[in-house]
C-alpha positions as CSV (number, residue, x, y, z in Angstrom):
1,M,13.7,-9.0,9.2
2,S,15.9,-5.9,9.3
3,R,15.0,-2.6,10.9
4,Y,12.4,-0.5,9.0
5,T,13.9,2.5,7.4
6,G,10.9,3.7,5.3
7,P,8.5,6.6,5.8
8,A,7.6,7.0,9.5
9,Y,4.1,8.2,8.8
10,K,3.3,5.1,6.7
11,K,4.4,2.7,9.5
12,S,2.3,4.7,12.0
13,R,-0.8,4.3,9.7
14,R,-0.1,0.6,9.3
15,V,-0.3,-0.1,13.0
16,G,-2.8,2.5,13.9
17,I,-0.8,4.5,16.5
18,S,1.6,7.4,16.4
19,T,5.0,5.7,16.5
20,L,6.6,9.2,16.7
21,E,4.5,10.0,19.8
22,T,3.4,13.3,18.3
23,G,0.1,12.5,16.7
24,K,1.1,14.4,13.6
25,D,1.6,11.1,11.6
26,L,-2.1,10.2,11.8
27,V,-3.7,13.7,11.3
28,K,-4.2,13.7,7.6
29,K,-4.8,10.0,6.9
30,P,-5.9,8.1,10.1
31,Y,-6.2,4.9,8.2
32,R,-4.0,2.1,6.8
33,P,-1.8,2.9,3.8
34,G,-2.5,1.4,0.4
35,Q,-5.3,1.5,-2.2
36,H,-7.8,-0.1,0.2
37,G,-6.6,1.4,3.4
38,N,-9.7,3.4,4.0
39,S,-12.2,0.6,3.2
40,R,-13.7,-1.7,5.8
41,R,-11.8,-4.7,6.7
42,G,-13.0,-8.1,7.9
43,K,-12.4,-9.4,11.4
44,S,-8.7,-9.9,12.2
45,S,-7.4,-13.2,13.3
46,N,-5.6,-13.6,16.7
47,Y,-2.4,-13.9,14.8
48,D,-2.9,-10.7,13.0
49,I,-3.8,-8.8,16.2
50,Q,-0.7,-10.1,17.9
51,L,1.5,-9.3,14.9
52,V,0.3,-5.7,14.8
53,E,1.1,-5.3,18.6
54,K,4.6,-6.6,17.9
55,Q,5.0,-4.2,15.0
56,K,3.8,-1.3,17.2
57,I,6.8,-1.9,19.5
58,R,9.3,-2.5,16.7
59,F,8.2,0.7,14.8
60,T,8.0,2.8,18.0
61,Y,11.5,2.0,19.2
62,G,13.0,1.6,15.7
63,I,14.4,-1.9,16.2
64,S,14.8,-5.0,14.1
65,E,12.9,-8.2,14.7
66,K,16.1,-9.8,15.9
67,Q,16.7,-7.0,18.5
68,L,13.1,-7.3,19.7
69,R,13.4,-11.1,20.1
70,R,16.6,-10.8,22.0
71,T,15.1,-8.2,24.3
72,F,12.0,-10.4,24.8
73,E,14.3,-13.3,25.8
74,K,16.3,-11.2,28.2
75,A,13.1,-9.8,29.8
76,G,12.0,-13.4,30.5
77,K,15.0,-13.9,32.8
78,L,14.1,-10.9,35.0
79,K,11.7,-10.9,38.0
80,G,8.3,-9.4,37.4
81,I,5.9,-9.3,34.4
82,H,7.5,-10.5,31.2
83,G,5.9,-7.9,28.9
84,E,6.5,-5.0,31.2
85,N,10.1,-6.0,31.7
86,M,10.5,-6.0,27.9
87,L,9.2,-2.4,27.6
88,K,11.4,-1.3,30.4
89,L,14.5,-2.7,28.7
90,L,13.5,-0.9,25.5
91,E,13.1,2.3,27.4
92,S,16.6,1.8,28.8
93,R,18.3,1.8,25.4
94,L,20.7,4.6,25.0
95,D,19.1,6.0,21.9
96,N,15.7,6.1,23.7
97,I,17.2,7.9,26.7
98,V,18.7,10.5,24.4
99,Y,15.3,10.9,22.8
100,R,13.5,11.2,26.1
101,M,16.0,13.9,27.2
102,G,14.9,16.0,24.2
103,I,18.3,16.1,22.6
104,A,16.8,14.5,19.4
105,S,13.4,15.1,17.8
106,T,13.0,11.4,17.0
107,R,14.5,8.1,18.1
108,R,16.0,7.7,14.6
109,A,17.8,11.0,15.1
110,A,18.9,10.0,18.6
111,R,20.3,6.7,17.2
112,Q,22.3,8.8,14.7
113,F,23.7,11.0,17.4
114,V,24.8,8.0,19.3
115,N,26.3,6.3,16.3
116,H,28.3,9.4,15.4
117,G,29.9,9.5,18.8
118,H,28.2,12.6,20.3
119,I,27.1,10.9,23.5
120,N,28.8,10.0,26.8
121,V,27.6,7.7,29.5
122,N,29.2,8.3,32.9
123,G,31.9,10.4,31.2
124,K,32.8,7.8,28.6
125,K,31.9,7.8,24.9
126,V,29.3,5.2,23.9
127,D,28.4,4.8,20.2
128,I,26.1,1.8,20.5
129,P,22.4,2.8,20.3
130,S,21.3,-0.5,22.0
131,Y,23.6,0.1,25.0
132,Q,21.5,-0.6,28.2
133,V,21.5,2.5,30.4
134,K,21.1,1.7,34.1
135,P,19.3,3.8,36.7
136,K,21.6,6.5,38.1
137,D,23.7,6.5,34.9
138,V,24.5,10.0,33.6
139,V,24.1,10.6,29.9
140,S,25.6,13.7,28.4
141,V,26.6,15.4,25.2
142,R,30.3,15.3,24.5
143,E,32.1,18.6,24.9
144,N,33.1,18.9,21.3
145,S,29.5,18.2,20.2
146,K,27.7,20.8,22.3
147,E,27.5,23.2,19.4
148,H,25.9,20.7,17.0
149,K,23.4,22.6,15.0
150,A,20.6,20.0,14.8
151,M,20.9,19.3,18.5
152,K,20.7,22.9,19.4
153,E,17.6,23.4,17.2
154,T,15.9,20.5,18.7
155,L,16.5,21.7,22.3
156,E,15.1,25.1,21.4
157,N,11.9,23.6,19.9
158,I,11.2,20.6,22.1
159,N,10.4,20.4,25.7
160,R,10.0,16.7,26.5
161,N,9.7,15.7,30.1
162,V,9.3,12.3,31.7
163,E,9.5,11.6,35.4
164,Y,12.1,8.9,35.1
165,V,14.7,11.0,33.2
166,S,16.2,14.3,34.4
167,F,17.9,16.8,32.1
168,D,19.9,20.0,32.5
169,K,19.7,22.1,29.3
170,N,22.6,24.2,30.4
171,K,25.0,21.3,31.0
172,L,23.4,19.1,28.2
173,E,23.4,16.3,30.8
174,G,20.7,14.0,32.1
175,T,20.3,11.1,34.5
176,Y,18.3,8.0,34.1
177,L,16.6,8.2,37.5
178,R,14.7,4.9,37.5
179,Y,13.0,2.3,35.4
180,P,9.6,3.7,34.2
181,E,6.3,2.4,35.6
182,R,4.0,0.8,33.1
183,S,1.5,3.6,33.5
184,E,4.1,6.1,32.2
185,L,4.5,4.2,28.9
186,S,2.2,4.0,25.8
187,Q,-1.2,2.7,26.6
188,E,-1.8,1.9,23.0
189,I,0.6,-1.1,23.2
190,N,-0.7,-4.4,24.5
191,E,2.6,-6.1,25.4
192,S,0.9,-9.2,26.7
193,L,-0.2,-10.1,23.1
194,V,3.5,-9.9,22.1
195,V,4.4,-12.3,24.8
196,E,1.6,-14.7,23.5
197,F,3.0,-14.2,20.0
198,Y,6.5,-15.3,20.9
199,N,5.4,-18.1,23.3
200,K,3.6,-20.0,20.6
């Protein structure tokens, strides 16, 4: 299954959480999309519940099924809790770090900035959104991209701060300080159900 590229609000309604992390996508219609989205539904099966949790992660981070599966397998080789390691790896993606720094309004926009070569990691251009940023790595906007109109507008309107990423608005440069704690990530995602889903 390829990466979802349809309306962001619809996918948020489908899984029941704000995948944009703004809450705006569920204000007008806080129910599932479709003709019967606002009607009562029967009891969901375990499979359905696990599938929804998996889709929450896919839609939030904007990744394909193949990418999530690969991240899941990589997380299983690390020490610690499998599900938490998976979320930490997803948070360490370059497109996500750019989003967390506030350079882009959405992860989709951050992925586009990376793809178009506007971002450096430790002084070298990286145009791969899935690139794994390591703690202490410095992520910056390339010199010839600092006047990018969309980027400047986002920085003026968004003030997004997380403890594990620092950002200097004047230099347009940030540092991935450390891996996030589970408590710092979305509480609306139950990653243990995703582990169960893939371990069947």
